[in-house]
C-alpha positions in Angstrom: -12.3 11.7 -17.2 -11.2 15.3 -16.8 -9.4 16.6 -13.7 -10.7 20.0 -13.0 -8.6 21.9 -10.5 -8.2 25.7 -10.0 -4.5 26.8 -10.1 -1.8 24.5 -11.1 1.8 23.8 -10.6 4.8 26.0 -11.3 8.0 24.1 -12.0 11.5 25.7 -12.1 13.5 23.5 -14.4 16.9 24.0 -15.9 17.8 23.1 -19.5 20.0 20.0 -19.7 21.8 18.2 -22.5 20.6 20.6 -25.2 16.9 20.2 -24.1 15.0 23.3 -22.9 13.0 23.3 -19.6 9.8 23.1 -21.7 11.1 20.2 -23.7 12.1 18.3 -20.6 8.7 18.8 -18.9 6.8 18.0 -22.1 8.7 14.7 -22.2 8.0 14.0 -18.5 4.3 14.7 -18.9 4.1 12.3 -21.9 4.9 9.4 -19.5 1.9 7.1 -18.7 1.7 8.2 -15.1 0.3 11.5 -16.3 -2.3 10.0 -18.6 -5.0 11.1 -16.2 -4.5 14.6 -17.5 -5.5 15.5 -21.1 -3.3 17.8 -23.3 -5.3 20.9 -22.5 -5.0 20.3 -18.7 -1.2 19.6 -19.0 -0.8 23.0 -20.8 -3.1 25.0 -18.5 -2.1 23.4 -15.1 1.7 23.1 -15.5 3.6 26.4 -15.8 7.3 25.9 -16.7 9.8 28.5 -15.7 13.4 28.0 -16.8 15.9 28.4 -14.0 18.6 26.8 -12.0 18.2 26.4 -8.3 22.0 26.4 -7.7 22.2 30.1 -8.9 21.2 33.3 -7.1 17.4 34.0 -7.6 17.3 30.4 -9.1 18.9 31.9 -12.3 15.7 33.9 -13.1 15.5 37.5 -14.2 13.4 40.1 -12.5 10.5 39.6 -15.1 10.2 35.9 -14.1 10.6 36.7 -10.4 7.9 39.3 -10.6 5.6 36.8 -12.4 6.1 34.3 -9.6 5.1 37.0 -7.1 1.8 37.6 -8.9 0.8 33.9 -8.8 -0.9 32.6 -5.7 1.7 29.9 -4.8 0.7 28.1 -1.6 3.3 25.2 -1.5 6.9 24.7 -2.6 8.5 21.3 -3.2 12.2 21.1 -3.7 13.0 18.0 -5.9 16.3 19.0 -7.4 18.7 17.3 -5.0 21.5 15.0 -6.1 21.8 11.5 -4.7 25.1 10.7 -6.4 27.8 9.4 -4.1 30.5 10.0 -6.6 30.3 13.8 -6.5 32.9 15.9 -4.7 31.8 17.4 -1.5 31.6 20.9 -3.2 29.4 19.5 -6.0 27.1 17.8 -3.5 26.9 20.9 -1.4 25.9 23.0 -4.4 23.2 20.5 -5.5 21.8 19.8 -2.0 22.5 22.8 0.2 23.0 25.9 -2.0 19.9 24.9 -4.1 17.8 24.7 -1.0 19.0 28.1 0.3 18.3 29.7 -3.2 14.8 28.2 -3.2 14.2 29.4 0.3 15.2 32.9 -0.7 12.7 32.9 -3.5 9.9 31.6 -1.3 10.6 34.3 1.3 10.2 36.9 -1.4 7.0 35.3 -2.5 5.7 35.3 1.1 6.5 39.0 1.5 4.7 39.8 -1.8 1.6 38.0 -0.6 1.7 39.5 2.9 1.9 43.0 1.4 5.4 43.6 2.8 
């Protein structure tokens, strides 16, 4: 069976432990839960952007931010929170609060791009 959907998903992922964002997502998509997608669909429907949601502009340069503005992004999901209870308060705030504010800032820029503002 082939899943035929217009559009796709944009994921902002940071590199980690020597693995690039693309490598991390490729590994994730190789898990059995994504077997409903064939290789071509995985490549065409999942758009990986390397970034870090704890940094201003999610660590992206203007080229990547402009590309996001050209895509018709309708929904944003933030799944980068930390649930570790051994982190310091500052580390937990960076992971859970600052990252949310950075992503909110990006989505507001996307909204103004689509609204023509």
